[in-house]
PDBQT receptor file of N, H, CA, C and O in Angstrom, charges set to zero:
ATOM      1  N   MET A   1      36.083  16.137  -0.561  1.00  0.00    +0.000 N 
ATOM      2  CA  MET A   1      36.691  15.301  -1.586  1.00  0.00    +0.000 C 
ATOM      3  C   MET A   1      36.884  16.145  -2.841  1.00  0.00    +0.000 C 
ATOM      4  O   MET A   1      36.043  16.971  -3.196  1.00  0.00    +0.000 OA
ATOM      5  N   ASP A   2      37.961  15.924  -3.471  1.00  0.00    +0.000 N 
ATOM      6  H   ASP A   2      38.645  15.253  -3.183  1.00  0.00    +0.000 HD
ATOM      7  CA  ASP A   2      38.287  16.670  -4.694  1.00  0.00    +0.000 C 
ATOM      8  C   ASP A   2      37.372  16.202  -5.832  1.00  0.00    +0.000 C 
ATOM      9  O   ASP A   2      37.337  15.009  -6.132  1.00  0.00    +0.000 OA
ATOM     10  N   PRO A   3      36.632  17.115  -6.471  1.00  0.00    +0.000 N 
ATOM     11  CA  PRO A   3      35.691  16.720  -7.527  1.00  0.00    +0.000 C 
ATOM     12  C   PRO A   3      36.341  15.990  -8.698  1.00  0.00    +0.000 C 
ATOM     13  O   PRO A   3      35.680  15.193  -9.363  1.00  0.00    +0.000 OA
ATOM     14  N   LYS A   4      37.607  16.244  -8.960  1.00  0.00    +0.000 N 
ATOM     15  H   LYS A   4      38.144  16.892  -8.419  1.00  0.00    +0.000 HD
ATOM     16  CA  LYS A   4      38.234  15.574 -10.107  1.00  0.00    +0.000 C 
ATOM     17  C   LYS A   4      38.494  14.088  -9.839  1.00  0.00    +0.000 C 
ATOM     18  O   LYS A   4      38.786  13.337 -10.770  1.00  0.00    +0.000 OA
ATOM     19  N   HIS A   5      38.393  13.662  -8.588  1.00  0.00    +0.000 N 
ATOM     20  H   HIS A   5      38.156  14.273  -7.832  1.00  0.00    +0.000 HD
ATOM     21  CA  HIS A   5      38.606  12.247  -8.256  1.00  0.00    +0.000 C 
ATOM     22  C   HIS A   5      37.301  11.476  -8.063  1.00  0.00    +0.000 C 
ATOM     23  O   HIS A   5      37.325  10.266  -7.835  1.00  0.00    +0.000 OA
ATOM     24  N   THR A   6      36.171  12.163  -8.151  1.00  0.00    +0.000 N 
ATOM     25  H   THR A   6      36.152  13.145  -8.337  1.00  0.00    +0.000 HD
ATOM     26  CA  THR A   6      34.901  11.463  -7.921  1.00  0.00    +0.000 C 
ATOM     27  C   THR A   6      34.635  10.401  -8.978  1.00  0.00    +0.000 C 
ATOM     28  O   THR A   6      34.081   9.350  -8.657  1.00  0.00    +0.000 OA
ATOM     29  N   GLY A   7      35.014  10.645 -10.228  1.00  0.00    +0.000 N 
ATOM     30  H   GLY A   7      35.464  11.499 -10.489  1.00  0.00    +0.000 HD
ATOM     31  CA  GLY A   7      34.826   9.647 -11.290  1.00  0.00    +0.000 C 
ATOM     32  C   GLY A   7      35.632   8.395 -11.025  1.00  0.00    +0.000 C 
ATOM     33  O   GLY A   7      35.135   7.282 -11.198  1.00  0.00    +0.000 OA
ATOM     34  N   GLU A   8      36.872   8.571 -10.607  1.00  0.00    +0.000 N 
ATOM     35  H   GLU A   8      37.276   9.476 -10.467  1.00  0.00    +0.000 HD
ATOM     36  CA  GLU A   8      37.728   7.424 -10.273  1.00  0.00    +0.000 C 
ATOM     37  C   GLU A   8      37.159   6.660  -9.082  1.00  0.00    +0.000 C 
ATOM     38  O   GLU A   8      37.138   5.430  -9.061  1.00  0.00    +0.000 OA
ATOM     39  N   MET A   9      36.698   7.423  -8.093  1.00  0.00    +0.000 N 
ATOM     40  H   MET A   9      36.714   8.423  -8.111  1.00  0.00    +0.000 HD
ATOM     41  CA  MET A   9      36.132   6.801  -6.895  1.00  0.00    +0.000 C 
ATOM     42  C   MET A   9      34.881   6.004  -7.257  1.00  0.00    +0.000 C 
ATOM     43  O   MET A   9      34.690   4.892  -6.765  1.00  0.00    +0.000 OA
ATOM     44  N   LEU A  10      34.036   6.561  -8.110  1.00  0.00    +0.000 N 
ATOM     45  H   LEU A  10      34.191   7.464  -8.510  1.00  0.00    +0.000 HD
ATOM     46  CA  LEU A  10      32.819   5.865  -8.530  1.00  0.00    +0.000 C 
ATOM     47  C   LEU A  10      33.163   4.564  -9.254  1.00  0.00    +0.000 C 
ATOM     48  O   LEU A  10      32.567   3.526  -8.967  1.00  0.00    +0.000 OA
ATOM     49  N   ARG A  11      34.111   4.602 -10.184  1.00  0.00    +0.000 N 
ATOM     50  H   ARG A  11      34.595   5.445 -10.418  1.00  0.00    +0.000 HD
ATOM     51  CA  ARG A  11      34.520   3.383 -10.899  1.00  0.00    +0.000 C 
ATOM     52  C   ARG A  11      35.057   2.342  -9.918  1.00  0.00    +0.000 C 
ATOM     53  O   ARG A  11      34.741   1.156 -10.017  1.00  0.00    +0.000 OA
ATOM     54  N   HIS A  12      35.864   2.799  -8.980  1.00  0.00    +0.000 N 
ATOM     55  H   HIS A  12      36.120   3.762  -8.899  1.00  0.00    +0.000 HD
ATOM     56  CA  HIS A  12      36.432   1.883  -7.985  1.00  0.00    +0.000 C 
ATOM     57  C   HIS A  12      35.323   1.226  -7.162  1.00  0.00    +0.000 C 
ATOM     58  O   HIS A  12      35.350   0.018  -6.927  1.00  0.00    +0.000 OA
ATOM     59  N   LEU A  13      34.352   2.026  -6.726  1.00  0.00    +0.000 N 
ATOM     60  H   LEU A  13      34.330   3.008  -6.917  1.00  0.00    +0.000 HD
ATOM     61  CA  LEU A  13      33.247   1.479  -5.933  1.00  0.00    +0.000 C 
ATOM     62  C   LEU A  13      32.392   0.521  -6.751  1.00  0.00    +0.000 C 
ATOM     63  O   LEU A  13      31.922  -0.488  -6.223  1.00  0.00    +0.000 OA
ATOM     64  N   GLU A  14      32.184   0.817  -8.023  1.00  0.00    +0.000 N 
ATOM     65  H   GLU A  14      32.566   1.636  -8.451  1.00  0.00    +0.000 HD
ATOM     66  CA  GLU A  14      31.416  -0.091  -8.883  1.00  0.00    +0.000 C 
ATOM     67  C   GLU A  14      32.155  -1.411  -9.069  1.00  0.00    +0.000 C 
ATOM     68  O   GLU A  14      31.530  -2.472  -9.070  1.00  0.00    +0.000 OA
ATOM     69  N   GLU A  15      33.467  -1.360  -9.224  1.00  0.00    +0.000 N 
ATOM     70  H   GLU A  15      33.974  -0.498  -9.223  1.00  0.00    +0.000 HD
ATOM     71  CA  GLU A  15      34.264  -2.590  -9.339  1.00  0.00    +0.000 C 
ATOM     72  C   GLU A  15      34.186  -3.398  -8.048  1.00  0.00    +0.000 C 
ATOM     73  O   GLU A  15      34.035  -4.619  -8.076  1.00  0.00    +0.000 OA
ATOM     74  N   GLN A  16      34.291  -2.711  -6.930  1.00  0.00    +0.000 N 
ATOM     75  H   GLN A  16      34.413  -1.719  -6.907  1.00  0.00    +0.000 HD
ATOM     76  CA  GLN A  16      34.207  -3.389  -5.641  1.00  0.00    +0.000 C 
ATOM     77  C   GLN A  16      32.831  -4.018  -5.454  1.00  0.00    +0.000 C 
ATOM     78  O   GLN A  16      32.719  -5.127  -4.932  1.00  0.00    +0.000 OA
ATOM     79  N   ASP A  17      31.786  -3.314  -5.877  1.00  0.00    +0.000 N 
ATOM     80  H   ASP A  17      31.877  -2.413  -6.300  1.00  0.00    +0.000 HD
ATOM     81  CA  ASP A  17      30.425  -3.836  -5.777  1.00  0.00    +0.000 C 
ATOM     82  C   ASP A  17      30.291  -5.123  -6.585  1.00  0.00    +0.000 C 
ATOM     83  O   ASP A  17      29.720  -6.103  -6.106  1.00  0.00    +0.000 OA
ATOM     84  N   GLU A  18      30.815  -5.120  -7.806  1.00  0.00    +0.000 N 
ATOM     85  H   GLU A  18      31.279  -4.324  -8.194  1.00  0.00    +0.000 HD
ATOM     86  CA  GLU A  18      30.738  -6.314  -8.656  1.00  0.00    +0.000 C 
ATOM     87  C   GLU A  18      31.520  -7.477  -8.038  1.00  0.00    +0.000 C 
ATOM     88  O   GLU A  18      31.056  -8.617  -8.053  1.00  0.00    +0.000 OA
ATOM     89  N   LEU A  19      32.694  -7.190  -7.502  1.00  0.00    +0.000 N 
ATOM     90  H   LEU A  19      33.071  -6.264  -7.491  1.00  0.00    +0.000 HD
ATOM     91  CA  LEU A  19      33.487  -8.241  -6.853  1.00  0.00    +0.000 C 
ATOM     92  C   LEU A  19      32.757  -8.822  -5.648  1.00  0.00    +0.000 C 
ATOM     93  O   LEU A  19      32.773 -10.033  -5.425  1.00  0.00    +0.000 OA
ATOM     94  N   LEU A  20      32.120  -7.955  -4.878  1.00  0.00    +0.000 N 
ATOM     95  H   LEU A  20      32.107  -6.972  -5.058  1.00  0.00    +0.000 HD
ATOM     96  CA  LEU A  20      31.371  -8.436  -3.714  1.00  0.00    +0.000 C 
ATOM     97  C   LEU A  20      30.188  -9.306  -4.135  1.00  0.00    +0.000 C 
ATOM     98  O   LEU A  20      29.917 -10.328  -3.504  1.00  0.00    +0.000 OA
ATOM     99  N   TRP A  21      29.478  -8.907  -5.203  1.00  0.00    +0.000 N 
ATOM    100  H   TRP A  21      29.699  -8.077  -5.715  1.00  0.00    +0.000 HD
ATOM    101  CA  TRP A  21      28.366  -9.719  -5.681  1.00  0.00    +0.000 C 
ATOM    102  C   TRP A  21      28.850 -11.071  -6.203  1.00  0.00    +0.000 C 
ATOM    103  O   TRP A  21      28.210 -12.093  -5.955  1.00  0.00    +0.000 OA
ATOM    104  N   ASP A  22      29.967 -11.087  -6.918  1.00  0.00    +0.000 N 
ATOM    105  H   ASP A  22      30.487 -10.257  -7.119  1.00  0.00    +0.000 HD
ATOM    106  CA  ASP A  22      30.537 -12.354  -7.391  1.00  0.00    +0.000 C 
ATOM    107  C   ASP A  22      30.877 -13.258  -6.211  1.00  0.00    +0.000 C 
ATOM    108  O   ASP A  22      30.609 -14.459  -6.238  1.00  0.00    +0.000 OA
ATOM    109  N   THR A  23      31.466 -12.671  -5.182  1.00  0.00    +0.000 N 
ATOM    110  H   THR A  23      31.683 -11.696  -5.160  1.00  0.00    +0.000 HD
ATOM    111  CA  THR A  23      31.816 -13.437  -3.987  1.00  0.00    +0.000 C 
ATOM    112  C   THR A  23      30.566 -13.970  -3.305  1.00  0.00    +0.000 C 
ATOM    113  O   THR A  23      30.535 -15.122  -2.872  1.00  0.00    +0.000 OA
ATOM    114  N   TYR A  24      29.542 -13.142  -3.208  1.00  0.00    +0.000 N 
ATOM    115  H   TYR A  24      29.567 -12.206  -3.559  1.00  0.00    +0.000 HD
ATOM    116  CA  TYR A  24      28.282 -13.553  -2.594  1.00  0.00    +0.000 C 
ATOM    117  C   TYR A  24      27.672 -14.735  -3.349  1.00  0.00    +0.000 C 
ATOM    118  O   TYR A  24      27.255 -15.721  -2.742  1.00  0.00    +0.000 OA
ATOM    119  N   ARG A  25      27.624 -14.624  -4.683  1.00  0.00    +0.000 N 
ATOM    120  H   ARG A  25      27.962 -13.823  -5.176  1.00  0.00    +0.000 HD
ATOM    121  CA  ARG A  25      27.054 -15.716  -5.488  1.00  0.00    +0.000 C 
ATOM    122  C   ARG A  25      27.860 -17.000  -5.325  1.00  0.00    +0.000 C 
ATOM    123  O   ARG A  25      27.292 -18.086  -5.214  1.00  0.00    +0.000 OA
ATOM    124  N   SER A  26      29.167 -16.873  -5.311  1.00  0.00    +0.000 N 
ATOM    125  H   SER A  26      29.629 -15.991  -5.401  1.00  0.00    +0.000 HD
ATOM    126  CA  SER A  26      30.036 -18.037  -5.159  1.00  0.00    +0.000 C 
ATOM    127  C   SER A  26      29.829 -18.704  -3.798  1.00  0.00    +0.000 C 
ATOM    128  O   SER A  26      29.717 -19.927  -3.710  1.00  0.00    +0.000 OA
ATOM    129  N   MET A  27      29.780 -17.903  -2.757  1.00  0.00    +0.000 N 
ATOM    130  H   MET A  27      29.870 -16.909  -2.829  1.00  0.00    +0.000 HD
ATOM    131  CA  MET A  27      29.593 -18.454  -1.409  1.00  0.00    +0.000 C 
ATOM    132  C   MET A  27      28.203 -19.055  -1.243  1.00  0.00    +0.000 C 
ATOM    133  O   MET A  27      28.042 -20.076  -0.575  1.00  0.00    +0.000 OA
ATOM    134  N   SER A  28      27.208 -18.431  -1.844  1.00  0.00    +0.000 N 
ATOM    135  H   SER A  28      27.338 -17.601  -2.386  1.00  0.00    +0.000 HD
ATOM    136  CA  SER A  28      25.848 -18.956  -1.776  1.00  0.00    +0.000 C 
ATOM    137  C   SER A  28      25.767 -20.315  -2.472  1.00  0.00    +0.000 C 
ATOM    138  O   SER A  28      25.125 -21.239  -1.973  1.00  0.00    +0.000 OA
ATOM    139  N   HIS A  29      26.419 -20.427  -3.622  1.00  0.00    +0.000 N 
ATOM    140  H   HIS A  29      26.940 -19.676  -4.027  1.00  0.00    +0.000 HD
ATOM    141  CA  HIS A  29      26.451 -21.696  -4.358  1.00  0.00    +0.000 C 
ATOM    142  C   HIS A  29      27.160 -22.774  -3.532  1.00  0.00    +0.000 C 
ATOM    143  O   HIS A  29      26.687 -23.908  -3.448  1.00  0.00    +0.000 OA
ATOM    144  N   GLU A  30      28.282 -22.419  -2.932  1.00  0.00    +0.000 N 
ATOM    145  H   GLU A  30      28.666 -21.498  -3.000  1.00  0.00    +0.000 HD
ATOM    146  CA  GLU A  30      29.037 -23.375  -2.115  1.00  0.00    +0.000 C 
ATOM    147  C   GLU A  30      28.218 -23.818  -0.901  1.00  0.00    +0.000 C 
ATOM    148  O   GLU A  30      28.228 -24.995  -0.539  1.00  0.00    +0.000 OA
ATOM    149  N   LEU A  31      27.515 -22.881  -0.278  1.00  0.00    +0.000 N 
ATOM    150  H   LEU A  31      27.507 -21.925  -0.572  1.00  0.00    +0.000 HD
ATOM    151  CA  LEU A  31      26.665 -23.218   0.865  1.00  0.00    +0.000 C 
ATOM    152  C   LEU A  31      25.586 -24.206   0.449  1.00  0.00    +0.000 C 
ATOM    153  O   LEU A  31      25.320 -25.171   1.166  1.00  0.00    +0.000 OA
ATOM    154  N   HIS A  32      24.966 -23.976  -0.698  1.00  0.00    +0.000 N 
ATOM    155  H   HIS A  32      25.183 -23.192  -1.281  1.00  0.00    +0.000 HD
ATOM    156  CA  HIS A  32      23.929 -24.888  -1.175  1.00  0.00    +0.000 C 
ATOM    157  C   HIS A  32      24.495 -26.289  -1.398  1.00  0.00    +0.000 C 
ATOM    158  O   HIS A  32      23.874 -27.280  -1.015  1.00  0.00    +0.000 OA
ATOM    159  N   LYS A  33      25.672 -26.371  -2.016  1.00  0.00    +0.000 N 
ATOM    160  H   LYS A  33      26.177 -25.566  -2.327  1.00  0.00    +0.000 HD
ATOM    161  CA  LYS A  33      26.308 -27.676  -2.230  1.00  0.00    +0.000 C 
ATOM    162  C   LYS A  33      26.561 -28.378  -0.900  1.00  0.00    +0.000 C 
ATOM    163  O   LYS A  33      26.335 -29.582  -0.781  1.00  0.00    +0.000 OA
ATOM    164  N   LEU A  34      27.028 -27.635   0.098  1.00  0.00    +0.000 N 
ATOM    165  H   LEU A  34      27.212 -26.657   0.002  1.00  0.00    +0.000 HD
ATOM    166  CA  LEU A  34      27.301 -28.235   1.405  1.00  0.00    +0.000 C 
ATOM    167  C   LEU A  34      26.016 -28.690   2.091  1.00  0.00    +0.000 C 
ATOM    168  O   LEU A  34      26.010 -29.716   2.770  1.00  0.00    +0.000 OA
ATOM    169  N   GLN A  35      24.935 -27.942   1.921  1.00  0.00    +0.000 N 
ATOM    170  H   GLN A  35      24.940 -27.108   1.369  1.00  0.00    +0.000 HD
ATOM    171  CA  GLN A  35      23.659 -28.341   2.511  1.00  0.00    +0.000 C 
ATOM    172  C   GLN A  35      23.142 -29.623   1.874  1.00  0.00    +0.000 C 
ATOM    173  O   GLN A  35      22.605 -30.488   2.566  1.00  0.00    +0.000 OA
ATOM    174  N   VAL A  36      23.301 -29.751   0.566  1.00  0.00    +0.000 N 
ATOM    175  H   VAL A  36      23.737 -29.049   0.004  1.00  0.00    +0.000 HD
ATOM    176  CA  VAL A  36      22.885 -30.974  -0.128  1.00  0.00    +0.000 C 
ATOM    177  C   VAL A  36      23.735 -32.148   0.350  1.00  0.00    +0.000 C 
ATOM    178  O   VAL A  36      23.215 -33.234   0.607  1.00  0.00    +0.000 OA
ATOM    179  N   GLU A  37      25.039 -31.927   0.467  1.00  0.00    +0.000 N 
ATOM    180  H   GLU A  37      25.461 -31.045   0.258  1.00  0.00    +0.000 HD
ATOM    181  CA  GLU A  37      25.930 -32.984   0.943  1.00  0.00    +0.000 C 
ATOM    182  C   GLU A  37      25.575 -33.397   2.367  1.00  0.00    +0.000 C 
ATOM    183  O   GLU A  37      25.577 -34.586   2.688  1.00  0.00    +0.000 OA
ATOM    184  N   GLU A  38      25.270 -32.423   3.219  1.00  0.00    +0.000 N 
ATOM    185  H   GLU A  38      25.268 -31.458   2.958  1.00  0.00    +0.000 HD
ATOM    186  CA  GLU A  38      24.885 -32.740   4.596  1.00  0.00    +0.000 C 
ATOM    187  C   GLU A  38      23.620 -33.593   4.617  1.00  0.00    +0.000 C 
ATOM    188  O   GLU A  38      23.540 -34.562   5.372  1.00  0.00    +0.000 OA
ATOM    189  N   GLU A  39      22.638 -33.242   3.801  1.00  0.00    +0.000 N 
ATOM    190  H   GLU A  39      22.703 -32.454   3.188  1.00  0.00    +0.000 HD
ATOM    191  CA  GLU A  39      21.399 -34.007   3.759  1.00  0.00    +0.000 C 
ATOM    192  C   GLU A  39      21.662 -35.441   3.304  1.00  0.00    +0.000 C 
ATOM    193  O   GLU A  39      21.107 -36.383   3.870  1.00  0.00    +0.000 OA
ATOM    194  N   MET A  40      22.499 -35.607   2.290  1.00  0.00    +0.000 N 
ATOM    195  H   MET A  40      22.950 -34.842   1.831  1.00  0.00    +0.000 HD
ATOM    196  CA  MET A  40      22.828 -36.954   1.814  1.00  0.00    +0.000 C 
ATOM    197  C   MET A  40      23.536 -37.757   2.908  1.00  0.00    +0.000 C 
ATOM    198  O   MET A  40      23.233 -38.934   3.106  1.00  0.00    +0.000 OA
ATOM    199  N   LEU A  41      24.473 -37.131   3.616  1.00  0.00    +0.000 N 
ATOM    200  H   LEU A  41      24.719 -36.175   3.456  1.00  0.00    +0.000 HD
ATOM    201  CA  LEU A  41      25.183 -37.822   4.694  1.00  0.00    +0.000 C 
ATOM    202  C   LEU A  41      24.242 -38.195   5.833  1.00  0.00    +0.000 C 
ATOM    203  O   LEU A  41      24.359 -39.278   6.406  1.00  0.00    +0.000 OA
ATOM    204  N   MET A  42      23.316 -37.307   6.164  1.00  0.00    +0.000 N 
ATOM    205  H   MET A  42      23.221 -36.426   5.699  1.00  0.00    +0.000 HD
ATOM    206  CA  MET A  42      22.364 -37.602   7.237  1.00  0.00    +0.000 C 
ATOM    207  C   MET A  42      21.448 -38.763   6.846  1.00  0.00    +0.000 C 
ATOM    208  O   MET A  42      21.121 -39.606   7.681  1.00  0.00    +0.000 OA
ATOM    209  N   ARG A  43      21.037 -38.805   5.587  1.00  0.00    +0.000 N 
ATOM    210  H   ARG A  43      21.302 -38.120   4.909  1.00  0.00    +0.000 HD
ATOM    211  CA  ARG A  43      20.200 -39.927   5.137  1.00  0.00    +0.000 C 
ATOM    212  C   ARG A  43      20.982 -41.241   5.211  1.00  0.00    +0.000 C 
ATOM    213  O   ARG A  43      20.456 -42.262   5.653  1.00  0.00    +0.000 OA
ATOM    214  N   THR A  44      22.235 -41.202   4.774  1.00  0.00    +0.000 N 
ATOM    215  H   THR A  44      22.662 -40.373   4.414  1.00  0.00    +0.000 HD
ATOM    216  CA  THR A  44      23.087 -42.389   4.831  1.00  0.00    +0.000 C 
ATOM    217  C   THR A  44      23.294 -42.824   6.274  1.00  0.00    +0.000 C 
ATOM    218  O   THR A  44      23.234 -44.013   6.588  1.00  0.00    +0.000 OA
ATOM    219  N   PHE A  45      23.537 -41.857   7.146  1.00  0.00    +0.000 N 
ATOM    220  H   PHE A  45      23.586 -40.892   6.892  1.00  0.00    +0.000 HD
ATOM    221  CA  PHE A  45      23.721 -42.159   8.568  1.00  0.00    +0.000 C 
ATOM    222  C   PHE A  45      22.453 -42.775   9.150  1.00  0.00    +0.000 C 
ATOM    223  O   PHE A  45      22.529 -43.738   9.912  1.00  0.00    +0.000 OA
ATOM    224  N   TYR A  46      21.294 -42.231   8.801  1.00  0.00    +0.000 N 
ATOM    225  H   TYR A  46      21.232 -41.448   8.181  1.00  0.00    +0.000 HD
ATOM    226  CA  TYR A  46      20.033 -42.777   9.295  1.00  0.00    +0.000 C 
ATOM    227  C   TYR A  46      19.833 -44.199   8.789  1.00  0.00    +0.000 C 
ATOM    228  O   TYR A  46      19.416 -45.075   9.547  1.00  0.00    +0.000 OA
ATOM    229  N   ASP A  47      20.132 -44.437   7.499  1.00  0.00    +0.000 N 
ATOM    230  H   ASP A  47      20.471 -43.726   6.884  1.00  0.00    +0.000 HD
ATOM    231  CA  ASP A  47      20.003 -45.790   6.946  1.00  0.00    +0.000 C 
ATOM    232  C   ASP A  47      20.915 -46.768   7.683  1.00  0.00    +0.000 C 
ATOM    233  O   ASP A  47      20.518 -47.899   7.964  1.00  0.00    +0.000 OA
ATOM    234  N   LEU A  48      22.126 -46.337   7.994  1.00  0.00    +0.000 N 
ATOM    235  H   LEU A  48      22.449 -45.419   7.766  1.00  0.00    +0.000 HD
ATOM    236  CA  LEU A  48      23.059 -47.175   8.739  1.00  0.00    +0.000 C 
ATOM    237  C   LEU A  48      22.534 -47.463  10.140  1.00  0.00    +0.000 C 
ATOM    238  O   LEU A  48      22.572 -48.602  10.604  1.00  0.00    +0.000 OA
ATOM    239  N   MET A  49      22.044 -46.427  10.808  1.00  0.00    +0.000 N 
ATOM    240  H   MET A  49      22.012 -45.501  10.431  1.00  0.00    +0.000 HD
ATOM    241  CA  MET A  49      21.488 -46.605  12.155  1.00  0.00    +0.000 C 
ATOM    242  C   MET A  49      20.291 -47.556  12.115  1.00  0.00    +0.000 C 
ATOM    243  O   MET A  49      20.124 -48.401  12.994  1.00  0.00    +0.000 OA
ATOM    244  N   GLU A  50      19.466 -47.402  11.082  1.00  0.00    +0.000 N 
ATOM    245  H   GLU A  50      19.602 -46.716  10.368  1.00  0.00    +0.000 HD
ATOM    246  CA  GLU A  50      18.297 -48.258  10.942  1.00  0.00    +0.000 C 
ATOM    247  C   GLU A  50      18.720 -49.708  10.713  1.00  0.00    +0.000 C 
ATOM    248  O   GLU A  50      18.126 -50.623  11.281  1.00  0.00    +0.000 OA
ATOM    249  N   ALA A  51      19.741 -49.922   9.885  1.00  0.00    +0.000 N 
ATOM    250  H   ALA A  51      20.225 -49.179   9.423  1.00  0.00    +0.000 HD
ATOM    251  CA  ALA A  51      20.231 -51.274   9.607  1.00  0.00    +0.000 C 
ATOM    252  C   ALA A  51      20.797 -51.931  10.865  1.00  0.00    +0.000 C 
ATOM    253  O   ALA A  51      20.690 -53.145  11.037  1.00  0.00    +0.000 OA
ATOM    254  N   LYS A  52      21.391 -51.136  11.734  1.00  0.00    +0.000 N 
ATOM    255  H   LYS A  52      21.477 -50.149  11.595  1.00  0.00    +0.000 HD
ATOM    256  CA  LYS A  52      21.949 -51.663  12.982  1.00  0.00    +0.000 C 
ATOM    257  C   LYS A  52      20.893 -51.775  14.075  1.00  0.00    +0.000 C 
ATOM    258  O   LYS A  52      21.180 -52.260  15.169  1.00  0.00    +0.000 OA
ATOM    259  N   GLY A  53      19.676 -51.328  13.786  1.00  0.00    +0.000 N 
ATOM    260  H   GLY A  53      19.443 -50.934  12.897  1.00  0.00    +0.000 HD
ATOM    261  CA  GLY A  53      18.604 -51.397  14.769  1.00  0.00    +0.000 C 
ATOM    262  C   GLY A  53      18.734 -50.355  15.867  1.00  0.00    +0.000 C 
ATOM    263  O   GLY A  53      18.256 -50.566  16.982  1.00  0.00    +0.000 OA
ATOM    264  N   LEU A  54      19.364 -49.254  15.571  1.00  0.00    +0.000 N 
ATOM    265  H   LEU A  54      19.753 -49.083  14.666  1.00  0.00    +0.000 HD
ATOM    266  CA  LEU A  54      19.589 -48.232  16.591  1.00  0.00    +0.000 C 
ATOM    267  C   LEU A  54      18.621 -47.059  16.499  1.00  0.00    +0.000 C 
ATOM    268  O   LEU A  54      18.719 -46.110  17.277  1.00  0.00    +0.000 OA
ATOM    269  N   THR A  55      17.690 -47.118  15.556  1.00  0.00    +0.000 N 
ATOM    270  H   THR A  55      17.611 -47.889  14.924  1.00  0.00    +0.000 HD
ATOM    271  CA  THR A  55      16.716 -46.029  15.449  1.00  0.00    +0.000 C 
ATOM    272  C   THR A  55      15.496 -46.366  16.273  1.00  0.00    +0.000 C 
ATOM    273  O   THR A  55      15.263 -47.520  16.633  1.00  0.00    +0.000 OA
ATOM    274  N   LYS A  56      14.731 -45.350  16.562  1.00  0.00    +0.000 N 
ATOM    275  H   LYS A  56      14.920 -44.412  16.271  1.00  0.00    +0.000 HD
ATOM    276  CA  LYS A  56      13.515 -45.553  17.345  1.00  0.00    +0.000 C 
ATOM    277  C   LYS A  56      12.319 -45.212  16.478  1.00  0.00    +0.000 C 
ATOM    278  O   LYS A  56      12.343 -44.252  15.708  1.00  0.00    +0.000 OA
ATOM    279  N   LYS A  57      11.281 -46.006  16.614  1.00  0.00    +0.000 N 
ATOM    280  H   LYS A  57      11.261 -46.786  17.240  1.00  0.00    +0.000 HD
ATOM    281  CA  LYS A  57      10.043 -45.740  15.894  1.00  0.00    +0.000 C 
ATOM    282  C   LYS A  57       9.113 -44.963  16.811  1.00  0.00    +0.000 C 
ATOM    283  O   LYS A  57       9.120 -45.153  18.027  1.00  0.00    +0.000 OA
ATOM    284  N   LYS A  58       8.317 -44.088  16.218  1.00  0.00    +0.000 N 
ATOM    285  H   LYS A  58       8.312 -43.933  15.230  1.00  0.00    +0.000 HD
ATOM    286  CA  LYS A  58       7.286 -43.414  16.998  1.00  0.00    +0.000 C 
ATOM    287  C   LYS A  58       6.070 -44.326  17.031  1.00  0.00    +0.000 C 
ATOM    288  O   LYS A  58       5.608 -44.810  15.997  1.00  0.00    +0.000 OA
ATOM    289  N   GLN A  59       5.566 -44.548  18.223  1.00  0.00    +0.000 N 
ATOM    290  H   GLN A  59       5.941 -44.155  19.062  1.00  0.00    +0.000 HD
ATOM    291  CA  GLN A  59       4.395 -45.400  18.361  1.00  0.00    +0.000 C 
ATOM    292  C   GLN A  59       3.493 -44.766  19.409  1.00  0.00    +0.000 C 
ATOM    293  O   GLN A  59       3.888 -44.595  20.562  1.00  0.00    +0.000 OA
ATOM    294  N   TYR A  60       2.293 -44.422  19.001  1.00  0.00    +0.000 N 
ATOM    295  H   TYR A  60       1.972 -44.561  18.064  1.00  0.00    +0.000 HD
ATOM    296  CA  TYR A  60       1.326 -43.793  19.887  1.00  0.00    +0.000 C 
ATOM    297  C   TYR A  60       1.874 -42.505  20.500  1.00  0.00    +0.000 C 
ATOM    298  O   TYR A  60       1.606 -42.197  21.662  1.00  0.00    +0.000 OA
ATOM    299  N   GLY A  61       2.638 -41.762  19.714  1.00  0.00    +0.000 N 
ATOM    300  H   GLY A  61       2.856 -42.013  18.770  1.00  0.00    +0.000 HD
ATOM    301  CA  GLY A  61       3.141 -40.472  20.163  1.00  0.00    +0.000 C 
ATOM    302  C   GLY A  61       4.348 -40.540  21.069  1.00  0.00    +0.000 C 
ATOM    303  O   GLY A  61       4.802 -39.505  21.557  1.00  0.00    +0.000 OA
ATOM    304  N   LYS A  62       4.886 -41.728  21.312  1.00  0.00    +0.000 N 
ATOM    305  H   LYS A  62       4.517 -42.569  20.916  1.00  0.00    +0.000 HD
ATOM    306  CA  LYS A  62       6.067 -41.878  22.168  1.00  0.00    +0.000 C 
ATOM    307  C   LYS A  62       7.182 -42.531  21.369  1.00  0.00    +0.000 C 
ATOM    308  O   LYS A  62       6.917 -43.291  20.437  1.00  0.00    +0.000 OA
ATOM    309  N   ASN A  63       8.424 -42.242  21.726  1.00  0.00    +0.000 N 
ATOM    310  H   ASN A  63       8.640 -41.625  22.483  1.00  0.00    +0.000 HD
ATOM    311  CA  ASN A  63       9.563 -42.916  21.107  1.00  0.00    +0.000 C 
ATOM    312  C   ASN A  63       9.770 -44.255  21.798  1.00  0.00    +0.000 C 
ATOM    313  O   ASN A  63       9.902 -44.324  23.020  1.00  0.00    +0.000 OA
ATOM    314  N   VAL A  64       9.795 -45.313  21.006  1.00  0.00    +0.000 N 
ATOM    315  H   VAL A  64       9.688 -45.258  20.014  1.00  0.00    +0.000 HD
ATOM    316  CA  VAL A  64       9.966 -46.657  21.544  1.00  0.00    +0.000 C 
ATOM    317  C   VAL A  64      11.012 -47.371  20.697  1.00  0.00    +0.000 C 
ATOM    318  O   VAL A  64      11.028 -47.208  19.477  1.00  0.00    +0.000 OA
ATOM    319  N   SER A  65      11.883 -48.158  21.318  1.00  0.00    +0.000 N 
ATOM    320  H   SER A  65      11.870 -48.291  22.309  1.00  0.00    +0.000 HD
ATOM    321  CA  SER A  65      12.873 -48.927  20.556  1.00  0.00    +0.000 C 
ATOM    322  C   SER A  65      12.169 -49.956  19.703  1.00  0.00    +0.000 C 
ATOM    323  O   SER A  65      11.077 -50.417  20.036  1.00  0.00    +0.000 OA
ATOM    324  N   LYS A  66      12.802 -50.314  18.600  1.00  0.00    +0.000 N 
ATOM    325  H   LYS A  66      13.689 -49.940  18.329  1.00  0.00    +0.000 HD
ATOM    326  CA  LYS A  66      12.238 -51.322  17.689  1.00  0.00    +0.000 C 
ATOM    327  C   LYS A  66      12.067 -52.649  18.358  1.00  0.00    +0.000 C 
ATOM    328  O   LYS A  66      11.606 -53.602  17.731  1.00  0.00    +0.000 OA
TER     329      LYS A  66
C-alpha cells in the first residue's frame, strides 16, 4: 500500500467504524422495542385465552383443563 494513502484509508475506516456502531445501536434499540411489543402481545393473547377458558392450570404437577 502506498504510504501517502494510509492517512486517507485510516480516516475512511474510522468513518466506517462509526457508521457501523450507529447501525448497531439503532438495530439493538429496535430489537428491544420489538421484544417489549412481543411480550405485551403475548400477555394480551394469554388474557384473551384465559377469558375464553382455553388456558390450562397446573395442578399437582400436571396440566389440567379449567
